[in-house]
C-alpha positions as CSV (number, residue, x, y, z in Angstrom):
1,X,-3.8,-7.4,6.2
2,X,-1.6,-10.4,6.8
3,X,-0.1,-11.1,10.2
4,X,3.6,-10.9,10.7
5,X,5.6,-13.8,12.0
6,X,5.9,-14.0,15.7
7,X,9.1,-12.6,17.3
8,X,11.3,-12.5,14.1
9,X,14.3,-10.4,13.7
10,X,13.8,-6.9,12.3
11,X,14.4,-6.4,8.6
12,X,14.1,-3.7,6.0
13,X,11.1,-3.1,3.9
14,X,10.0,-1.5,0.6
15,X,6.6,0.2,0.8
16,X,5.1,0.7,-2.6
17,X,2.3,3.1,-3.5
18,X,-0.2,1.2,-5.7
19,X,-1.8,3.2,-8.5
20,X,0.9,4.7,-10.7
21,X,3.6,2.6,-9.2
22,X,2.6,-1.1,-9.3
23,X,-0.2,-0.6,-11.8
24,X,-1.1,2.0,-14.3
25,X,-3.1,4.9,-13.0
26,X,-6.7,4.6,-14.4
27,X,-8.6,6.5,-11.7
28,X,-10.4,4.6,-8.9
29,X,-9.2,1.1,-10.0
30,X,-11.1,-1.5,-8.0
31,X,-11.6,-4.5,-10.3
32,X,-9.0,-6.9,-11.8
33,X,-10.0,-5.9,-15.3
34,X,-8.8,-2.3,-14.6
35,X,-5.3,-3.4,-13.6
36,X,-2.5,-3.1,-16.0
37,X,0.8,-3.8,-14.3
38,X,3.5,-1.2,-14.7
39,X,6.5,-2.6,-16.7
40,X,8.9,-4.2,-14.3
41,X,6.6,-3.9,-11.2
42,X,6.2,-7.6,-10.6
43,X,9.9,-8.2,-11.1
44,X,10.6,-5.3,-8.6
45,X,8.4,-7.0,-6.0
46,X,10.1,-10.3,-6.6
47,X,13.5,-8.6,-6.2
48,X,12.4,-7.1,-2.9
49,X,11.3,-10.6,-1.7
50,X,14.5,-12.2,-2.9
51,X,16.5,-9.6,-0.9
52,X,14.8,-10.7,2.3
53,X,12.9,-7.4,2.7
54,X,9.3,-7.0,3.5
55,X,7.2,-5.8,0.6
56,X,4.2,-3.6,1.5
57,X,1.6,-1.5,-0.3
58,X,0.2,1.7,1.2
59,X,-2.5,3.3,-0.9
60,X,-5.1,6.0,-0.6
61,X,-8.5,4.6,-1.7
62,X,-10.8,7.6,-1.7
63,X,-13.1,5.8,-4.1
64,X,-14.6,4.1,-1.0
65,X,-15.4,7.5,0.5
66,X,-16.9,8.6,-2.7
67,X,-19.2,5.6,-2.9
68,X,-17.6,4.3,-6.1
69,X,-16.7,0.9,-4.5
70,X,-16.5,-0.8,-1.1
71,X,-13.7,-1.8,1.2
72,X,-14.5,-5.4,0.3
73,X,-13.7,-4.5,-3.3
74,X,-10.3,-3.1,-2.2
75,X,-9.5,-6.2,-0.3
76,X,-10.6,-8.5,-3.1
77,X,-8.5,-6.5,-5.6
78,X,-5.5,-6.8,-3.3
79,X,-6.0,-10.5,-3.0
80,X,-6.2,-10.8,-6.7
81,X,-3.0,-8.7,-7.2
82,X,-1.2,-11.0,-4.7
83,X,-2.4,-14.0,-6.7
84,X,-1.0,-12.4,-9.9
85,X,2.3,-11.7,-8.1
86,X,2.4,-15.3,-6.9
87,X,2.3,-16.5,-10.5
88,X,5.4,-14.3,-11.0
89,X,7.1,-15.8,-7.9
90,X,6.5,-12.7,-5.8
91,X,4.2,-11.5,-3.0
92,X,3.2,-8.5,-1.0
93,X,3.4,-9.1,2.8
94,X,0.7,-6.6,3.6
95,X,-1.6,-4.1,1.9
96,X,-2.8,-1.1,3.9
97,X,-5.2,1.6,2.6
98,X,-7.0,4.7,3.6
99,X,-10.7,4.8,2.6
100,X,-11.1,8.4,4.0
101,X,-11.4,11.8,2.3
102,X,-12.2,15.1,4.0
103,X,-14.8,16.0,1.4
104,X,-16.3,12.5,1.0
105,X,-20.0,12.2,0.0
106,X,-20.3,9.2,2.4
107,X,-20.4,10.6,5.9
108,X,-18.8,7.4,7.5
109,X,-15.6,8.1,5.5
110,X,-15.6,12.0,5.6
111,X,-12.7,12.9,7.8
112,X,-9.2,14.1,8.0
113,X,-7.1,11.1,8.8
114,X,-3.4,10.8,9.2
115,X,-3.8,7.5,7.4
116,X,-4.6,9.4,4.2
117,X,-1.3,10.3,2.5
118,X,0.4,12.7,2.9
119,X,-0.2,11.7,6.5
120,X,2.2,9.0,7.9
121,X,-0.5,6.8,9.4
122,X,-0.3,3.9,7.0
123,X,3.4,3.8,7.3
124,X,3.3,4.0,11.1
125,X,0.7,1.2,11.1
126,X,3.1,-1.1,9.2
127,X,6.0,-0.2,11.4
128,X,4.0,-0.9,14.5
129,X,2.7,-4.3,13.4
130,X,5.6,-5.7,11.5
131,X,9.2,-6.2,12.7
132,X,10.6,-3.5,10.4
133,X,13.9,-1.8,10.7
134,X,13.0,1.8,9.8
135,X,16.6,2.6,8.9
136,X,16.5,0.0,6.1
137,X,13.1,1.0,4.8
138,X,12.0,3.1,1.8
139,X,8.8,4.1,0.1
140,X,8.4,4.1,-3.7
141,X,5.7,6.5,-4.8
142,X,4.7,8.6,-7.8
143,X,3.3,11.7,-6.1
144,X,4.6,14.3,-3.7
145,X,2.0,13.1,-1.1
146,X,3.8,9.7,-1.1
147,X,7.1,11.4,-0.3
148,X,5.5,13.7,2.3
149,X,4.1,10.6,4.1
150,X,7.5,9.0,4.1
151,X,9.2,12.1,5.5
152,X,6.5,12.5,8.2
153,X,6.9,8.9,9.2
154,X,10.7,9.3,9.4
155,X,10.4,12.4,11.5
156,X,8.2,10.6,14.1
């Protein structure tokens, strides 16, 4: 995750889910060749940037817990996605993800974690590290678990 600027004023943010929002849902995407951007996704990120808001991604990545790919693969894909966004004149300020799943085959990732949506942990992590104004922040997701995470973070 990138580091926020030191002591800046608080500002709003848009937190995007990744799969099904920024890119087409293909099931456990972890390589650039699996990414097909959703129509208008790059333009939406660019508009968030132009509005002076933070642009974040918060995503469940249980493929790590299932042994399908590694955390390094997730980070590399996010770096690649930011490179693609840069070509469109946009950027994501920070990507956060949860590699956990309560029924994971890999014991190191087998746990209930509030960072796994619908838990609010990823959102709380962003709000704790970055100078975000929660009253000017929203989450864009495609599943009820995304919305439940946003509601839980707002209630905290």
